N, C-alpha and C positions, 0 to 999 in steps of 0.2 A: 213451282213459288216456298215448297218451303228452302230450293235453292238456293232461290235468291234473295228470301228474308236472313240466308245467313250470311250469305257472300258479302250483301250490301253494301252494311253495318262494319264487319271488318273494313272493307275496304275507306268506307269512311275515317276509321280509326284509324288508321293508315297512312291515308293523306295528311289527317290534323297530326300526326303527331310528327310526319314531316316538317312539317309547316311549324310546330312549335317546339322542338326537340331540336338538338345539334348543337356544339357546341358553338358560340354566337363572338369567340370575344372582337373585347373592344380594337377598335384602331386607337392607335394613337391622339390625341386627341387635337396635338399639334408638334413642329417636332419646329423645334425653339432654333430660332438664328442668333448668331451669335449679336450681342449689344450692338444696337447700328450707330456709332458713335455719333456727336452734332457736329465735326468738321472733320476733315484729316488732318492729321499732325503737322503736313508740309505744306506749306502756300496757308490759305484763305478760302479754300474752299470749302464750303457745306454743303449740307447734302442737300435734295428737294425729290420731295415725292411725286412723281410722273413716271407717265403711261410707257407698261412692258414695252418694247421698241425691237423683238430681238432679228425681225422681221425684215426689218428697217434697211437702205443701204449706205455704208458705211462711207462713204464719202472719198471723194477719190481723194486721198491727201499726200500720196505720193509725187501729187503739181506741186506741193510747196517748197521744196525742194528748188521746182524751176535743171532738171537734167533731162534734157532730153533723154538721155542714154537708158536713164533710171525709170521713164514714162514709158519707154518698147520694153524690158524686160519683164516691166513688171502686168503687164501685158500679155505677153508669152508665157509666164506663167501664170496665170488666168486661164488663159487658153489650152496650157497642154499639160498642166503641173497634175503627179499623178496622183497625189495624198487629195484636191480637186476633186478631179472624178472620181476618186473610190468613194468618196465622202459624196458627190450625187449617184454614184449606184443604190450607197445604202439607202442619199429619200428616197429614192423609185424602189426600195425595195419595203423599205416601209408603207406607201404609200397607196401598192401592194395590195399587200398586206393590208390595208385598212377597208380597198373595195374591198376580198375576202368577207372581211368582219358583216360588212356594211351588206353583202352578199344572206348570208347567212339570217339576215333577221325578214327577208322576202322571200315570198310563198317560190316553192319550189316547181318547177312545170319539164315536164320530158312527156316522149313517145316514146314507145319500144315495142316490136316485137317480136313472137317463138313460134316457140312446135312442141309439146312432147307429146311421148309414147307411152302408153303405160297400161295395167292392169291390176285388181284389185279391189278394195274394195271402195276406196276415192274412186271413180271412175263411173261410168253412167251405164256403164257394159258388163260390170258386177267381175269377172275373171276372167272375161274374154279379153285381147288386147285392144286398145282405142287408141288413137290421134286426138290433140286437141292446140288447133292454132288459134292465136289470138295476135289483135294489134287493136292496140290500146293507150291512150292520154290518162298518165299520168300527176298527179296534182298530190303539197301538200307544204304544208305551213308551220312550223310550228312560235305557239302561243308565250310570250314574253311573258308571263302575267309576272315573272320575280323579278323583273331585271337583267341579267342573268348575260342575256345576245346584248343590250341595250350600253354594260357598263363596257364586257369586251369589246364594244366598237367604241365608245372611251378610249382608252387605254390604246388602242390603236391608232386614233386619230390625235392624243396624248403624245405617242410615240414618231407618229408619223412627223410634227410639230416640231418636235427636240429633234431631229432627224432631221430637217429645214434651218435650224438655229444651228449644229455642228456645221453646214455645211458654210455656211456666214463664217460660222468662228476659225472653218481649213481656211477658206476665205483669207479670210485677216492674218492668220497667220503665215501661209500664204507669202502674201504678199510685205508682211513686216520681215522675215526672214529673207527676200529677200533683197527688200532695201535695204537691211542690213551687212548681208553679203555684199553686196555691190561697193555700198560707203566703206567694206572695213578696206576691199579690194580696192582702190580709188586712197585709205589712208595708205596702201603698204601703198600704190605707191609711188606717192610723195618722199615716202623712207626710204624706198632705194633708189631713190634719186638722189637725198640725203648723204647716202648713205657715199653713195657713187660720187659725189658730189667733193667727198673727205676725201677718200681716196687721189682722188686726179690728185686733192694738195697738200695731202702725204707725200706724192708723188715727185709733183715739185722742190718737195722739199730732199725727198729723195738723192733727186738728179744733184741739188746744189750741196745736198751733205757729202753725198761722193766725191762732186770735186774739189772740195774744203781736205775729202779724206789723201785723195791723190795729191792735192799737193801737200801733204803733212801738214795741213792746221788743224786734226781734228782724230779724237784716232775712233780707232776700231770701231768703240763700244760705239758711241754717237751714231756710227752707220749700222751696226747693227740693232741700235734700239730703232734707228724709224724703217727697215726694214722689219721688221717685229708687229711695229704696229700700222703697214702699207696690207700685210698678210692675215693680221686680223680683220681689217678693216673688208681687206676680198672679201672674210670671211663667212663677217656677217650680208654684205651685199647677198653673197649665194642665199643664207638661209632664208633672205627676206624673198628671195629670188623663186626660192619652193611655198616657203608660206603662200607669196601668189598665185602657183601656181594652181595649188591646194583647193583657196579659194575661190579662182577661176575654175577648176570643177563641183564641187560645192555647188556654182552661181549656173553651173549649166544642167544639173541636174534637179535644181528648183525650176526650169523655165521651160524641164520634160529636152530635154536636151544629149544626148550624143558627149560626156566630155570631150571625146577624139578629136570630132568637128565642129565642136565650142571653142571663139576665139575673142577675147575679148584686148582690144589696143592700151599700153599703154598710155597714160593720160593726163595729163594735170587736174586738183584735186578745184573743181570750180560748183560745188553744188552747194546751193544755199542755206540755211541753219534756220529753218521758221520757227519762230516762236510761239509757244501754245500759250495764248490767253489765262490769267487766273482766274477763277471759279468754274473751269471746266469739267472737271470733274462731278462738281458733286449728283449729278444722274449713273454715275460708273456701275451701280450695281440694273440697271433696266437696259442700261444698254451694250452691256456682256452678251455676245452668243453663248456663250460656255455657259456663265451663272443660268441663261431662260431656260439651256437644255437643261441641266440639271433636276431645277423646276420643274420642269414639264415631266421628267425621267420621274422625282416623285412623286405627282398627280398621276400618272399612268398606273407604277402602284400602288397606290392608292387602290384606283379602281378596279386593279387586277385581288385585292383584298377583297372586295366585293364583287366578282364572280367565283372568288373558292367560297364564299359563304353560301349563295347560291346552293353547291352543291346537296346541304340537307334540302332543297324542296324540289318537290314534285318537275319532271316535263314533260311537259304537254305536248301533241303534235298532232294537228289535222292528216286526215289525207283522204286521197278520192284518183279513183280510177272510171272513167268511158271506154268504150272502143267497142272490140266486135271478136266475138267467138264460136270459134267453128270444128266441125270433126271435119268438115271437108273443104279445103282449099276455094273448092268454086261456089262455095256460100257465105263465106269469110265475111264479107262486103252488106247479106243482107241485112236490112231490115230488122230480120225477123233474129239476126245474130246476135242484134245487141247485144250490150252487158254493162254494168255500172258496179258503183258500189260505194259507198262514203264512208269515212269510221275515225275515229278519235284514238288515239293510241298514249298510253298514261304510264310512265318509268319511276319508280322512285328505290333506290337500293333501302333495303334496310342490313346486310352484311354484309361492306367491305373489307375486314381485317384491318380496319381505321387510314383507310386510304383520304377518304375526305380531312378527316382531320390533319392527315401530315403534307395537303396538299394547302391548307390553309394557314397550316405556321410555313407554310415556303412560302407563300404569297408576302405572309408578316416579315419573315425575315429579308425577303428580297424589298420591303417599304422601309428595315430599316439600313439595307443597306444606301439604297438610294436617299433618303435624312438628310442620313452619313456623308456620302459625297455630292447633298448640295450643299449643305453645313461648308466641306473642306472645299467646294467653287467659290462662296462668298470669303470664308476668309483667303484666300489664296486673292481672290479681287482684292479684296484691302491692300492686299501684301503690293503685291504689282507697283498700284497706280504709287505706294510712300513710297517702295523700292525707289521708283523714276521720279519720282517727284524730289528725293531725297540723293540722286546723283547728281540731275539738275541745278543742284541751289549750288551744292559740293563743287564740282564738277566746275559750274562758271566761278568761285575763287576760284578755284583750283587752276583756272583757265590766265588768269589777271595775276599771281603769283607767278607759276612758269613761265608768262612775258615777263614779269620783270626781269625771271635769272636767266632766261636769254639772253633779254638783251645785256642783263651784265656780261655775259662769258665771253658772247666777241668782240666789248669793248676790250672785254681780259685777250683776246688771244687776237686777235688785233695788235696790239701794244705790245704783250709778247714774241709777235712775228717779226713785226716793225728792231724793235732789242734787240732778237737773236742775231737776225744778220745782221746788226751793228755791232755784234759780241758781247751783246752789254750782259748778255743773260744767257744762260748753260739749253742746253738740249732738252733735259730735262723736264727743266716749269718752260719750256714751247708745245712741245707735249702732250705734259699736262694742260693746260688752257687748252687745248687742240682738242681732248679729250673728254674735257668739263662743256664745250659749248656744243660738239657733236650728241652728247647726253643728254642735254638741256631744249635742243633741235629736239629729237627724239621724239623725247618728256614730251617736247610742249605736241607735239605731232600726236601720239597718243592719247594727249586728254580730248585733244581734239576730233579723232577718232574717238571715242567714249563718249564726250558729247552728243553725238551723233546715235549713236546707236542709244544712249539714255532716249532722244527723244522719238527713237520710232518704235524704242519702248512702252514712252509712258501713252502714244496712240495704239498702241496693241493693246494696255494694262486699261484705255478707257472703251477699246470697244470698235476701234475707226476715227474717221475723221475729229475733229475739235469745232467744225462749225455748229454757232449753236442753236440749236433747235435738229440738228443729224437723226 
């Protein structure tokens, strides 16, 4: 009785000390986002408050380009791209960890059997050797009085949700990269065709100049100039061939195939250029899966700070066992050999060398990391949309100006060709006119390619298809 009178108040005091003491630094009340503007600088889209949509389907936005080859490539990439497969595996891993966290909150029941032989004060026969055989069912259940297991489960659930959002983000990224790489390939096809047409035109001029040189009508310098132009344009064509081969290899990786067995025949660039209606970007923060993933990761980090705080509270577990125990195998399952026991286990660390405080500081630092990452994702989302909106606006104006330049250069080249054949202008003027025409035509193709790239970039910046309500 006297021992109980001493131990019981001491135990109660330790429990209260564990509940009331211990450093509990406050979690930052809020991790402020950047000030959200009322509208994008480019265009007339205004922001709207909408429900999160990180799990919403992104829409088959690539169909708007009206290109069957592109549609097929995107579908192949969705099925076989390694980045998508990796993101899906990470989601499966996160969901398994969530089930593991949920299992910690459930009662644990198991069965076991054992045999033990020994001698001493803890056996019935004292110093005589004895054997004890057991067959029991065991039960344990941790009372989550302070929310440690619940918060750990919440953190795991948020991690799984973040992985689901990242899978959506990866799919969108792969779709966009596949579309951009394919459209670049078609732009290179057109540019290669243009340069080779120019080489053919220079070949005609070279043959004409060779005849005139043979007839003594022009100097060798004129012949050498044309030969140099032919060689220079052939080199340009070969450089474009190399760029196309590298682009085709990159496309093979995106669709999950070996570059050695992947081939896409050259063809004219017929893809349509979709127009994204004004006002669509208003819900960009709700639709971007990478922003949603960063937000969920921030919430998971907050939950883990709560888990770290519960280290100063005691753990209480209920235990139970029931079965049979006997010194004779033949008597093991007799009713008289039955045994049972129930208990409760309380544990409370008193001194751990600062381990709990260090764990809490680590969790708080991880929260700060997640907050900075979330802020960076939001800022990046604003930048991505502004970049692509600005690019589309300026590229449209550039395309119109470049079209006028092509028209003028083509007319100048045709006039110079006629005048050169009639001996009215020098060869230098003809070559300059052709160089100007080729340069302007190639620049027009590059501006067109940039428009397609920016359109796909805006789709990705918006978080997917632009149908309203998507």
